[in-house]
N, C-alpha and C positions, 0 to 999 in steps of 0.2 A: 326377635325370635332366634334361638340358636340353631345352627345347622345340624342336621341329623348325621350321626356318625355312619359312614359307609365302610364296612369291613373290606379290606383289600387282601388278596391272596396272590401268590406267584405261581405261574405255570412251571411245572417241573422240567419241561422240555425247552422252551424258549427263554425262560427266566424273566418274562415281563409280568408286571403287576396289573391286576384288573380288579374291579369290584367282584366280590365273592359270587354274586348271583349270575355273573356272566361266564363263569367257569364250570366245568364238569368235575365233580368230585368222584374220586375212586377211593374206596375205603377197604382197609383190612379189618374185618370184624373181630370181635373178641375170640371167636372160634378159630380164627386164622384164615378164613376165606377172603378172597379179593373179589369185590363186587363194585358195580357202578352204583353211585348214590345220587340220583338225579334230583332228589329233594334236599340233599345236603344235611340230613338229620340223623342218619344211621350212626350208632355208636361205633367207635373204633378209630384207628389211625387213618387220617386222610391225606390224599395228595390231589393236586388239581391240574387239569389240562385246559388250555384255552380252546376255542373253537376254530383256530386256524388249521386248515387241512395239513400243513406241514408238521404240526405238532401231533397229528394222529398217525404218522408213519410209525407203525408198531415196532419196526426194527430199531428205531431210535428211542421210542417212548417206553417200551417194556423194560429195558435195563434201568432207565431212570426211575420208573415207577417202583420197580423191585427194590432199588436202593432207598428210595424215599419211604416206602411202606415197610421196609425191613421184612419182606416176605417174598416167596417165590410165586410167580403167577402161573397157575396150572392151566391145562388145556381148556377147561370149561370157562374160566375167567378170560382167557385169551380170545376164545370164540365170541364172548359177549362184547369184548372191546373191539374186535374186528367188525362185528355187526354195527356197533355204534359208530365206528369210524366210517363205514360205508354211508350211514345216514348223514354224517357231518360232510362228507365229500359230495353227496347228492345235494345237500342244502347249499353248499358253496357253488356248485356248478349251476344250480337254478338261479342263484343270486347274480352270478356273472352274466347270465343270459337275459336278465331283466333290463328293460330300457330305463335310462336315468331320468 
């Protein structure tokens, strides 16, 4: 039996490749809005971020996302990214606290 193809994508911040399902997609819609695409199915130009907390430092991530998406990230989109970044950081701190 042949192995199933696993699509790989690259995080725009750290440059590491991961299976597509492990990354968070940010999309520029055909209308020009920048949104989170948690299901990975919205139409438009996409960019990916991994779930490492360091990649969600928006001072670093936003310029790289803007370049990759060829769009300006407005305040509404930035607020959504900040909220999701807080969730990623909370997830990471909960994982660090778990016993092995």
